[in-house]
C-alpha positions in Angstrom: 51.3 0.1 -23.0 49.7 2.6 -25.1 51.5 5.3 -26.9 48.3 6.9 -28.4 47.9 10.8 -28.7 45.5 12.1 -26.1 43.0 14.2 -27.5 42.7 17.8 -26.0 39.0 17.7 -24.7 37.4 17.1 -21.4 37.1 13.8 -19.7 34.5 14.9 -17.3 36.8 14.1 -14.4 34.1 15.1 -11.7 36.4 17.8 -10.3 36.5 21.5 -11.0 37.7 24.9 -10.2 37.0 24.6 -6.4 38.4 21.1 -6.0 41.4 21.2 -3.5 44.6 18.8 -3.7 43.2 16.8 -0.8 39.9 16.2 -2.7 41.7 15.0 -5.9 43.7 12.8 -3.6 41.0 11.0 -1.8 41.3 7.4 -1.9 44.8 7.6 -3.4 47.5 6.0 -1.4 51.1 7.2 -2.5 53.0 5.2 0.3 56.4 4.3 -0.9 56.3 6.8 -3.7 59.0 9.5 -4.0 58.1 12.7 -5.5 60.0 15.9 -6.3 58.2 19.3 -6.3 60.3 22.3 -7.5 59.1 25.3 -5.6 57.5 23.1 -3.1 57.9 25.6 -0.1 55.8 28.4 -1.3 52.4 29.1 -2.6 50.6 26.3 -4.6 54.0 24.4 -4.6 53.8 24.3 -0.8 50.3 23.1 -0.8 51.1 20.4 -3.2 54.0 19.0 -1.0 51.6 19.0 2.2 48.9 17.3 0.1 51.3 14.6 -1.2 52.8 14.0 2.3 49.3 13.4 3.7 48.7 10.9 1.0 51.8 9.0 1.9 54.5 10.2 -0.4 57.8 11.2 0.5 58.7 14.5 -1.2 62.1 16.2 -2.2 61.8 19.9 -2.5 64.8 21.6 -4.3 64.8 25.3 -3.1 66.8 28.3 -4.2 66.4 29.6 -0.6 66.7 26.4 1.6 66.4 28.1 5.0 63.2 29.6 4.0 62.1 26.2 2.7 62.9 24.5 6.0 61.2 27.1 8.0 57.9 26.7 5.8 57.8 23.0 5.8 58.5 22.8 9.5 56.3 20.0 11.0 55.8 18.3 7.7 57.1 14.9 8.0 58.7 13.0 4.9 60.2 16.1 3.1 63.8 16.6 2.3 65.0 20.1 1.3 67.8 20.5 -1.1 69.6 23.6 -2.5 68.8 24.1 -6.3 68.9 27.5 -8.3 66.9 26.9 -11.7 68.7 30.0 -13.2 72.0 28.4 -12.6 72.6 25.4 -14.6 75.8 24.5 -12.5 73.3 24.5 -9.6 71.1 22.1 -11.6 73.8 19.9 -12.4 75.0 19.6 -8.7 71.5 19.0 -7.4 71.1 16.1 -10.1 74.3 14.5 -9.4 73.5 14.5 -5.6 70.1 12.9 -6.1 71.4 10.4 -8.8 74.2 9.4 -6.1 71.5 8.3 -3.7 70.3 5.6 -6.1 66.7 6.3 -5.7 63.9 6.4 -8.3 61.6 9.2 -8.9 57.8 8.4 -9.3 56.6 12.0 -9.7 58.1 15.1 -10.7 56.1 18.4 -10.6 57.9 21.4 -12.0 56.0 24.1 -9.9 58.6 26.7 -9.3 58.5 29.9 -11.4 59.0 33.6 -11.5 56.5 36.2 -13.1 56.6 39.5 -14.9 60.0 40.6 -13.4 62.1 43.4 -14.6 64.3 42.7 -17.5 67.1 40.4 -16.0 70.0 38.5 -17.7 71.5 35.2 -16.4 74.1 32.8 -17.5 75.2 33.7 -21.1 72.6 36.6 -21.3 69.5 34.5 -21.2 66.2 36.3 -20.3 65.4 35.2 -16.5 61.7 34.0 -16.9 62.6 31.8 -19.9 65.8 30.6 -18.1 64.2 29.9 -14.8 60.7 28.7 -15.7 61.8 26.7 -18.8 65.6 26.1 -19.4 66.2 25.2 -15.7 63.5 22.6 -15.6 64.4 21.2 -19.0 68.1 20.8 -17.6 66.6 19.2 -14.4 64.5 16.6 -16.0 67.0 15.6 -18.5 69.6 15.1 -15.9 67.3 13.2 -13.6 66.2 11.0 -16.4 68.2 8.0 -15.2 66.3 8.2 -12.0 62.8 8.3 -13.5 61.0 5.2 -13.0 59.7 3.4 -16.0 56.1 2.1 -16.3 54.2 4.8 -14.3 56.1 7.8 -13.5 54.6 11.2 -14.1 56.0 14.5 -15.3 54.0 17.6 -14.5 54.9 21.0 -16.1 53.2 23.9 -14.4 52.3 26.4 -17.0 49.6 29.2 -17.0 46.8 31.0 -19.1 49.6 33.5 -19.6 50.9 31.2 -22.4 48.1 33.0 -24.4 50.4 36.1 -24.4 53.1 34.8 -26.5 54.2 32.0 -28.8 58.0 31.0 -28.8 60.1 33.6 -30.4 62.7 31.6 -31.9 64.3 34.7 -33.5 64.6 36.5 -30.1 64.1 33.9 -27.4 65.7 36.6 -25.0 63.8 39.5 -25.8 66.5 41.8 -26.7 64.4 43.6 -28.7 61.6 45.5 -27.0 61.5 43.5 -23.6 57.9 43.1 -22.3 57.6 41.5 -18.8 54.2 39.8 -19.7 55.3 38.7 -23.1 58.4 37.1 -21.8 56.4 35.4 -19.0 53.9 34.2 -21.7 56.7 32.7 -23.9 58.2 30.9 -20.9 54.7 29.5 -20.1 54.2 28.6 -23.7 57.6 26.7 -23.3 56.2 24.6 -20.4 53.4 23.4 -22.4 55.5 22.5 -25.3 58.2 20.8 -23.1 55.4 18.5 -21.8 54.2 17.7 -25.2 57.6 16.7 -26.6 58.6 14.9 -23.2 55.6 12.8 -23.3 56.3 12.0 -27.0 59.9 10.9 -26.0 59.1 9.0 -22.8 55.7 7.5 -23.3 57.3 4.0 -24.7 58.8 3.7 -21.4 55.5 4.1 -19.7 56.4 7.9 -18.4 53.6 10.4 -19.3 53.9 14.2 -19.0 51.4 16.8 -18.5 51.1 20.6 -18.5 48.5 22.7 -16.8 47.1 26.2 -15.8 46.5 26.0 -11.9 44.1 28.9 -11.9 44.5 32.6 -10.7 46.0 32.5 -7.2 47.5 35.4 -5.0 50.8 34.1 -3.9 54.4 35.2 -3.7 54.4 34.6 -7.6 53.2 38.3 -7.6 56.3 39.6 -5.7 57.6 41.5 -8.7 54.1 43.3 -9.4 54.0 46.8 -8.0 50.8 47.1 -5.8 49.4 49.8 -8.1 49.4 47.4 -11.1 47.4 45.0 -9.1 45.0 47.8 -8.2 44.7 48.8 -11.7 44.0 45.1 -12.7 41.2 45.1 -10.3 42.7 42.3 -8.2 42.9 44.3 -4.9 42.2 47.5 -3.2 44.4 50.2 -1.8 44.6 48.3 1.4 45.5 45.0 -0.1 42.3 43.3 0.1 41.1 41.1 -2.8 38.3 42.6 -4.4 36.6 39.6 -5.9 37.4 36.3 -3.9 35.6 34.4 -6.6 38.1 35.6 -9.3 41.0 33.7 -7.5 41.6 30.2 -6.1 42.9 29.5 -2.6 46.4 28.0 -2.7 44.8 24.6 -1.8 42.7 24.9 -4.9 45.5 26.1 -6.9 47.4 23.0 -6.1 44.7 20.6 -7.1 45.3 20.4 -10.8 49.0 19.7 -10.6 48.4 17.1 -8.0 45.5 15.6 -10.1 47.8 15.5 -13.0 50.6 13.7 -11.0 48.6 11.1 -9.4 45.0 10.6 -10.9 44.1 7.1 -12.1 41.6 9.0 -14.5 44.9 10.0 -16.6 46.3 6.5 -16.8 47.4 5.9 -20.3 47.1 9.5 -21.2 49.7 12.3 -21.7 51.0 15.3 -23.7 47.9 17.5 -22.8 47.3 20.7 -21.1 45.0 20.6 -18.2 42.8 23.1 -16.2 40.5 23.0 -13.3 41.4 19.2 -12.8 40.2 18.2 -16.3 41.7 18.2 -19.8 41.2 21.6 -21.3 39.8 22.2 -24.7 41.2 24.3 -27.5 41.3 28.2 -26.9 38.8 30.0 -29.1 40.5 31.0 -32.4 39.5 34.5 -32.1 41.2 35.0 -28.7 37.9 36.1 -27.2 38.7 34.3 -23.9 41.7 33.3 -21.9 40.6 29.8 -21.5 41.8 26.4 -23.0 45.2 25.8 -24.7 46.5 28.0 -27.6 47.4 25.8 -30.9 50.8 27.2 -30.7 51.5 25.7 -27.4 50.5 22.0 -28.5 52.0 22.1 -32.0 54.3 19.0 -32.3 56.7 20.7 -34.5 57.1 23.7 -32.5 57.5 21.2 -29.5 60.3 19.4 -31.2 62.1 22.5 -32.2 62.1 23.9 -28.8 63.5 20.8 -27.5 66.4 20.8 -29.8 67.1 24.4 -29.1 66.8 23.9 -25.3 69.3 20.8 -25.6 71.6 23.1 -27.4 71.3 26.0 -24.9 71.7 23.8 -21.8 74.1 21.1 -23.3 71.8 18.4 -21.9 69.6 15.8 -23.8 68.9 12.5 -22.3 67.1 11.4 -25.4 70.0 12.1 -27.9 
């Protein structure tokens, strides 16, 4: 069993930006495997759930809106919907306890749920909502579910974004109490998603459990629900009638789901982990001059930053499976 650090460069997977979740699952049989997909009833999460089921997996979908989840997943066999609000650590605890009581083991865990660029909102003891939902909720969930994670092959997938380029972790002001910026706060949360995978992989790899993070690509989904239409027009995404101006600039939801499905299932990644992926391949390093929003920023894969964030997150949530 290898514990080597995987280099952050392409492995020439043969897939790309236009590959779909079904493309990367071709020839892969997930019969008998249990997956959990947060946000697995909307946007790319919904397409992830559907693709995994088509490949034979059974999928648990924790949902903040279980009724909507059941409606969106109607007709998809092999799916279980459970209540879970990632912004509420008591809800995370209750969900994890129910799952552990079932006595089942988890083979795949994809943290796909998230919120983006929302107005300044506080939850719990005053945490900034994007950091609380996108990072702390998933941190607590994985640590509470750790006893159910199958050794010797399970994969943990943390869905980040190119928005991690927008901000490193602000350890002196995690909650953006000084000068809240919705895109900066989103960027910090997405950096946290990458660092979480770096440290989780380091802690778990000796048990044969590997972790990955990724940018799924630009996809117009309900993730944009907090953005005013005028902002999306000003960014050149849509016109005044809501039509996409440049279809080539965005992936379909099926294409957007591909990289996280590839991360969770591809034999091409056997023995690897702790790396950031994009377009169904291991990403390179971002340009040092910031000239392009591609690849991974050095602040998001720094092992010291990853260890520090893990310690802080464990203190904030009161959960650490590796203590």
